[in-house]
C-alpha positions as CSV (number, residue, x, y, z in Angstrom):
1,M,-16.0,-54.7,33.5
2,K,-14.5,-52.5,37.0
3,N,-11.0,-54.6,36.8
4,L,-11.1,-53.7,32.8
5,I,-11.6,-50.2,33.1
6,F,-9.3,-50.2,36.1
7,I,-6.8,-51.9,34.2
8,L,-7.2,-49.8,31.4
9,L,-6.7,-46.9,33.7
10,I,-3.7,-48.0,34.7
11,A,-2.9,-48.7,31.4
12,F,-3.1,-44.8,30.1
13,G,-1.3,-43.7,32.9
14,L,1.5,-45.6,32.6
15,F,1.8,-44.2,28.8
16,L,1.5,-41.0,29.7
17,A,4.2,-41.7,32.4
18,L,6.5,-43.2,29.7
19,F,5.7,-41.0,26.8
20,F,6.7,-37.8,29.8
21,Y,9.8,-39.1,30.6
22,R,10.6,-39.4,26.7
23,K,10.0,-35.2,26.1
24,Y,11.7,-34.8,29.6
25,A,14.3,-37.5,28.6
26,L,14.5,-35.5,24.7
27,T,14.4,-31.8,26.5
28,Q,17.4,-32.3,29.2
29,T,19.2,-33.4,26.2
30,E,18.6,-30.3,24.0
31,L,19.1,-28.1,27.1
32,T,23.3,-30.2,27.3
33,L,24.0,-29.5,23.2
34,A,22.8,-25.8,23.9
35,N,25.0,-25.3,26.8
36,Q,27.4,-26.5,25.3
37,R,27.1,-24.5,22.0
38,I,26.7,-21.2,24.8
39,L,30.0,-22.6,26.3
40,D,32.2,-22.7,23.1
41,R,30.7,-19.2,21.8
42,D,31.7,-17.9,25.6
43,R,35.2,-19.2,25.0
44,L,35.4,-17.3,21.6
45,I,34.4,-14.6,22.9
46,Y,37.0,-14.2,25.8
47,N,39.6,-15.7,23.5
48,N,38.9,-12.7,21.2
49,Q,39.3,-10.7,24.1
50,K,42.4,-11.4,25.1
51,R,43.9,-10.8,21.3
52,L,42.0,-7.8,21.0
53,D,43.3,-6.2,24.8
54,T,47.0,-7.6,24.0
55,L,46.7,-5.7,20.7
56,K,45.3,-2.9,22.6
57,S,48.6,-3.0,24.6
58,N,50.9,-3.7,21.9
59,N,50.3,-0.3,20.1
60,A,49.2,1.8,22.8
61,S,52.4,4.6,22.2
62,T,51.4,4.5,18.4
63,S,50.0,6.9,16.5
64,R,46.2,5.7,16.0
65,S,46.7,5.1,11.8
66,S,48.9,2.6,12.8
67,E,46.6,1.5,15.6
68,K,44.2,0.8,12.7
69,S,46.4,-0.5,9.5
70,I,48.4,-3.4,12.3
71,A,44.8,-4.8,13.6
72,S,43.7,-4.5,10.3
73,S,46.4,-7.0,8.7
74,N,46.5,-9.2,12.1
75,L,42.3,-10.0,11.1
76,S,43.1,-10.4,8.1
77,A,45.9,-13.4,8.1
78,L,47.1,-16.4,10.4
79,S,49.4,-15.9,13.2
80,T,52.6,-17.8,12.8
81,D,51.9,-20.7,15.4
82,D,48.7,-20.6,13.9
83,L,50.1,-21.2,10.7
84,T,52.3,-23.8,12.3
85,R,49.9,-26.1,14.2
86,L,48.4,-26.4,11.0
87,Q,51.1,-27.7,8.6
88,E,51.8,-29.8,11.8
89,K,48.1,-31.2,11.5
90,G,49.2,-31.8,7.5
91,L,47.6,-29.3,5.8
92,T,50.7,-28.0,3.6
93,S,48.5,-24.1,2.8
94,P,46.6,-23.8,5.0
95,E,43.4,-21.2,4.4
96,T,43.1,-22.7,0.7
97,N,43.1,-26.2,2.2
98,L,40.5,-24.7,4.3
99,R,39.0,-22.8,1.9
100,E,38.3,-25.0,-1.1
101,D,36.8,-27.6,1.3
102,L,34.3,-25.8,3.1
103,I,33.2,-24.7,-0.4
104,S,33.7,-28.2,-1.3
105,K,31.2,-29.1,1.6
106,Q,29.0,-25.6,1.7
107,N,25.8,-28.0,0.9
108,M,25.8,-30.1,4.1
109,L,26.7,-26.0,6.4
110,L,24.4,-23.2,4.5
111,P,20.7,-22.6,5.7
112,K,18.6,-22.9,2.0
113,G,17.7,-19.7,0.3
114,S,14.7,-18.3,-0.6
115,L,13.4,-17.3,-3.7
116,G,14.6,-20.5,-5.7
117,G,18.5,-19.5,-4.9
118,T,21.3,-21.4,-3.9
119,M,23.3,-20.2,-0.9
120,A,26.9,-20.3,-1.3
121,I,30.0,-19.1,-0.2
122,Q,31.9,-15.7,-1.7
123,Q,33.9,-15.2,0.7
124,V,36.5,-17.1,3.9
125,K,38.6,-16.4,6.2
126,V,40.0,-18.2,8.2
127,L,40.8,-16.7,12.0
128,N,42.6,-19.0,13.6
129,D,43.8,-22.6,14.4
130,R,39.7,-23.4,15.1
131,Y,37.9,-21.4,13.7
132,V,36.5,-19.6,10.1
133,L,34.4,-17.1,9.2
134,A,32.5,-17.1,6.0
135,Y,29.8,-14.5,4.0
136,F,27.0,-16.0,2.1
137,E,24.7,-15.1,-0.6
138,D,22.1,-16.4,-2.8
139,G,21.4,-13.7,-4.4
140,H,18.8,-12.4,-2.8
141,N,19.9,-12.6,0.8
142,G,23.1,-13.5,2.7
143,G,24.4,-13.7,5.8
144,Y,27.8,-14.9,8.3
145,L,28.5,-18.1,8.9
146,L,31.3,-19.0,12.6
147,L,32.3,-22.3,12.0
148,R,34.7,-24.3,13.8
149,F,36.8,-26.9,12.2
150,S,38.6,-29.6,13.6
151,I,41.7,-31.8,11.4
152,E,41.3,-36.0,11.5
153,P,44.9,-38.0,12.0
154,D,44.2,-38.9,7.8
155,K,44.0,-34.9,7.1
156,R,40.0,-34.9,6.8
157,I,38.4,-31.7,7.5
158,N,35.6,-32.0,10.0
159,W,33.1,-28.5,10.0
160,K,30.7,-27.7,12.9
161,V,28.2,-25.2,12.4
162,L,28.6,-22.4,15.4
163,D,26.1,-20.2,14.6
164,Y,24.8,-17.9,11.3
165,Y,23.3,-14.7,10.9
166,R,21.4,-13.6,7.7
167,L,21.5,-10.1,6.7
């Protein structure tokens, strides 16, 4: 009887050890993924800050109103370098191709709507040759979605949601 209780306690202890080891491994994996997302966002922020500093230094001699018009025009369209890189990857009309592909895959990327609504992308802004900012709503609530895309050699576009913010 004592041996049976001892064997059961050892078996229970081993079960607990395996259970907590598995939880530990899953937590480590999630932590690694979260750290990678943070690094990706930090790189994006750094690149945008660098681009902003370049714009400020280029426009230092012009008036304040012309600075605003130049900055807004640079943010609303892809640079020629970005266009060239995307065309080299096989997109004939990069902004249109990206918008159409994103809208066709929006059901897989958007969060669920509220009050029976279905979230849908309303506006898409291609930021550069890797990132897109999209506005979505379901008629009741809306938000912004930051996406990273990659283009496969067969011209298939893969999307990854980096972050979203509900209004």
